[in-house]
N, C-alpha and C positions, 0 to 999 in steps of 0.2 A: 283782650275783652268781648265778651262772648255774643253779642247783637253781632263785630265784625263779621263775624264767619258765614252768618247765613245771607250779612247785607251783600257783600258781594257776588255769593252766590245767584243771586237776582241780578245784579249789574252783568257778571258771565252771561248768563240766560237771556236779557235785553239786547244781548250785543255792543253797550255802553258800555265797556270797561275804562276804569282810571288809566289816564294815561301820564306814566314816569320820564321824567330826566334824569340822570345822575351826575355828577360832577363828584367828581375824582373815582380812580380805579384802581386804588393800591388795595393792601390782602382781603381789608371791610370788603371796603365798594366788591371786588370779584366774590365773597360770599353771597353781598346782598344779590345783585343781578344773578345769580343761579337760585337762589330763591326765591325770585319774581317771576324767572321765567321756568323754573321747573315745577314750584311746587305752589303757588297763588293763583288761583283763579281771580275772575274781575278785575282782572288790573296787567297790563303792558307794560315792559319794560323800551322805551319806543329808542329813547338816543341815551347814548355816556361821551362825556366826554374826560379829556385827561390833559394834560400839559403834555404828556409824552400821549401822542394817539395812539400809539403801540400798544400802548395798558388801556388802553380802552377798549380797543378789538379783539385784544388777552379775553377781557373781562366776557363777554360774546362769547368769545369760541371756544372755554373753557367751561361756558352753559351750554355749548352744541347748538349756539347757532351762528351764521355766519353774515355778521352785519356786513353793509355798506357803509364806503368812505362819503362825508361831505362838506364840504370847505362853502357852500353860501346857501343864507334861510332858504332860499326857492329849494334848494334840491332838499333839504330836510323836511320842510312844512311837501313835500310832495311825498316821502318818505314815509313820516308818517299816516300819509289817507292812501297810500298804497300798503302797509302791511310792513314795509318792509324797515329795519331796527338799523339805527344808524350809528357811526363813532366818527369823532372831530378830534381836535386839539382846540376847540377854538367855543367857551364855556359859553360865549355871549349869542350861539347860537340857539342856546337851549332856555336860556333867560328872556330872550326874545321871542322864542316860538309863540303864537297866537293857538297850536293845539293841546299842549304841555300844562297838565291839570294839576301836578305838583313837584316843584324840583327836590331832589333829595340831594344836601350836602355830603361830602362825605371824605372831602380835602384835608381835616388837621392844618392846616394853614391860618395864620391869623390875618394878614392884610390881602392874601388873597382871596382867603374866605371871605374877609368880610365883604370887598371889592364887587363880588360876582353876588354877595345876597343885598347885596344895595340894589344894585340893576335890578334882581332880583321882584324886591320889594316895588321899584318903581316901574316894574309892568304888572304890576299887580296879582305878583305868583306867589301861591303859599309855599314855604317851604319847613323842608324834615331837616335836622342837620344831626350828624354825631360826630360834634365839634365843638366837644365843653374847653379846646382852649380859651375857640373864639367867647362862647357864649360866657364866661368864665373872665374873659380880659375887655367885653363888650353890648353885649348881651342884655344890657337894658335897656341906652341908646339904641339899640339894633331894632329895640322892642318898639320903642319910643317911632320910628321909621314904619316901620310894620302895622302899627296901631293905625297910625295917620293916612297909612294905604291902604286899609282895610281886607288886610291878609295876615294868614297864623303865619310866626315864625316858631316853630318848637323844639324842642329836642328828640329824642326817639324813643320808644318802647325800647327792652335788651340790654341797650346801655344800663351802667345802676344805677344814674341819676334819673331814668324813664323809671325802670322800677322802683327806685325808691317812694317817686312818689306816686306811682301806684297804690303802694303799699300804706302813703301818708294819705291819703284822697278814702282808700277803706277805710280804716281806719278812725278819719275824723267823721265818714261815712257812718257807724256804729257807733258815734255818741262820747270817743272818750276823746283827749289830749295829747296829743302828740307832745315829748314832750326832747326826744333825743330820735335824730335819723342817722344810723349807724353802717360802716358798710364796712364788709370783710378782705380783708386782703393777705396774700398767700408770703409773699417779700417785703421786707423795708429796708433800706442802707440806702439814703440820702446821696454815695459817694459810689456808686453804680456810676460809669461810664460807657459809651458805645465797645470798649475792646472787651472789659468782662460780658457783655452782654451778646455778643458776635456769635459764639456758638447755640445760646438757646433759639436766637433769630435764624438761623441757620436753617436750623431743626425744626422750626414751625413756618417757614417761607415769610417773614419778617424782617423790616429792617430795624440793624439793630440803635437807629436813633431812637425809634414809636418805642420798641423792646423798654429801651433808658428810661425812655419819662413812668415807663409804671411802675418799676424798678426802686428808681430812687424819688418817688413819693411824690413826682408834680404833677401825675394822670389823677391821682387817688385823691392831691391840695384843689384840685377844676373840678373834680368831678362833686366832692364836696360844696363848696362853693356854692355851683348852680345851682345846690339844695338847698345849701340857707339864702342864697337868693328867689326861689321861687317861693320858700316858705318863713321867709322873715326869721329864720334861728339864726346865731353865731357861733362860735367858737368859743369855747371855755380856755384857752391860753393858744400861742401862737403853735401853730405844729399839729394844734387839737392831742389826741394820749403821743405824739413820734412815736408814734412805732408799738403800740401798748401789744407786748404778746398777751394773750389769751386764750391756752390749750381747750377753756371746754366749749361749753355747748355757750351762743349770744341770751339764753333764758337768765345764765346764772350773775349777765352783767345788769340787771335789774339791781343789786346789791351794790354791786362796782359806782355805780350815781347817787350825787347829794339829790335830791328830789328839788329841796329852797333855793339849791343853784341853780339845775335849768329852769326853775320857775320865776327867778330874775333876771335871766337873759331872755327870757321870753324862746327855751328851744336851745338846744345845741345842735350842733353836728360832728360826727367823729366817723373814728375807724379803729379797726382791733386788727391785730396781724395772729392769724392760725386758730380762728374762731372757726367754728363750728353751727349751721353748714355751709362753707364755702363752697363757692365762691356768693353770697346772696349778699343779702344788705336785711337791715333789722330796726324796728322801731319802736321805742319804749316809752309809752301812753302809760295815764290817768284816768279815772272816772270819776264824779264829782258825786256817782249818786249811789249811797251804800247800799239801794235794794239792789243792782244792776252790779258792785262789786262781789256781792254774795254768788251770783248767778254766774260771773265771770269763775270764781272759786269751785260756783260744781262741776264749771267746763274747760277743767285743769288747767284754770292760768292762774293761779296762785290766788290770795290774799292780797295783791299788789302793797305798798301801793305804784307799785309802775310795773307794768304787763307789759310783755314779751309777744310781738308779731316777726315772723320775719318770709322772707322771699327764699329760697333755696339755692336757688340760680339765678345766672343773666345770661341769655342765650342770644343776646347780641342779633348779626343779624338774621336771626330766626324772626325776630320779634318786630325785626323797622315796617313791613310793611304796613303789619295793623297800627302803625301811628300816621300813614300817609290812607288809611282807610277815616280813622278818626276824626283825619280835621278833613278830609275833601268831603264824605259824608252826613259828619256830625257838627262839623264847623269844634271840638273838643280837641285843643292842644297838650298831648303830654305835660311838656313841663315849660314854664316860661318865669322869667325874674318877676316879680311880684310890683316892685319900683326899684328904686335904685340898689345902687349895693350893698350886700348883709357882710359878708366875707369879701378876701381878694384874695389871688394866689401873690407873694409876694418875691423877691428874687435875691437867693442866699448864694454865698459862692463854695461850691465844691473841695474848693483846694486853695490854698494859695495864688493868689494872683497880682501881673502885675500893672502899675500905670501905661498906658496903653493898647491892652488890650482889647480885641476884637471878640467881643460875646458870641459863645456860638445856639447861645438858649437854649432851645424847650428839646431835651433827649441830649443832649452834647455833657463835653467835659467841662467844664467851664462854671456851670450855675445848675440850678435847681430850686424848683417853687416848693415855697411851705403859706398854708393856710394862716390869714391874721384877717381883724374884722376890721371893716372898710371902716371906722371912723378913726385907729391907730394909722393905717395907712395913708390916710386923709392927712391927718394930724403933723405923722414923722416923714411925711411926703417919701414913702418907701415906692423901689419901683417896678410898676406889674412882672411878674413873670412874661406874662403875653406880649411886650414890647421889650424884654431882654437882646433876643436876638439880632446880632450887628452893631450892640451899642458899643461905645469908646469909651474903654475907665481913665478916667482922669487923675484916679488917685490909686497906687497899692492900696487890697483889701487880705482881710487873713480870713484861713477857712472856716467857714458858718456864719459871715459877717452876712449882715442885709442887707442889701443895698437899698441909695436913696436916688433918687433922678439925678442932684447934686452931687452925686458920684460919676456919672456920667454921661457925653455924651449923645442924643438921640441924631440916627441919620437924620436928614434930610428927606420934607417931603412924602412923606409915609401918612396914607389915607388911616392906617391903624391909631399913630397918636393923633391927629385934627379930632377921630370919632373920641378919641378917650379925652381931650381934654374938652370936648362938647358934651361927654357924658360927668363928666368932672364938676362942671361947671352950670347942671341943669340939676345934679340929684344933690352939690352940694348947697346950691340956692334951696333948694324944699325941705 
């Protein structure tokens, strides 16, 4: 966002930087901490919480900062006033702080993420979230709560959904109608697991389960579901293109899709494997005006009827601070659900599973997530992937079989299940 850099410089010059609290200090959180501390003017990372406090301290120290551990609210508030960075294992100290302007949620967790998001909303805190799993499971109902409180809950720049939404807004802004929002992957294998991904995870300092969620298609399903929920688009079939190998450029995809089919569903989300320019996002759009189509042809976008636009990269934590500035300074969310769910991520078996199995959830050995239209999900009672961890199978299932609520026993007293029931009731009625 071009206007953000100058706005942040003005804040720095005025001595009134944006005060940010970050919840979650894993691989991505450490990158964000380093970026804000060492590369962003007009912003201060005043506190980090993590359920293991040592990881929060590590995030600061890797960025060259010596933080102070806090266990009480008064200690945190005093440190913020004094300009001393704080770390803690208690996320509620950050959600409840009167001095933090915006919270950054980087937990990747569903139930815990929902808990701290609701508490932050109750305390009238803006939230920038890097948690597609939570957004794709409970985003619509959490936005209802945020709207009631008058705060912004948004996804982040840098993550592919945020990059896609920026591209979508640009394409709409110059007068075209987006018909397909796409994502580019380098690998798709639904049967990957933490054992197969262990070496890759160790090489990059990541967790095997997180890497598995990318490799088995669960992450791309969540990411594209959130894009669909923000734009009103759907999937053309369960699983989208199911790992279509496309070795060429995304420009060539304009001939792959049926425009009438895209129009009939109100636009679609999809992904391909191996396309260029990786690892970016693409938008295929049409223009209703033949005069403007003539200009698009002159500008080397071809004769249509579909025109290709793309962003060739997504820089994750490098771009996250822009999201915070957009929210705090301009009231501009990067991406939010437009209403009820359009696309869900449902649960499929990675292998044959026996009755009594306690599912290990996202990035594990038992199941993977695949995208399905929300009306089909509701009609068939399909189990959301975001609720799959810790559920108990009531019957044997075969590999690739999609699970339903009737197939499982949910854990007792989960916040995520209560919120999901509330979301289903609210949006099925509307």
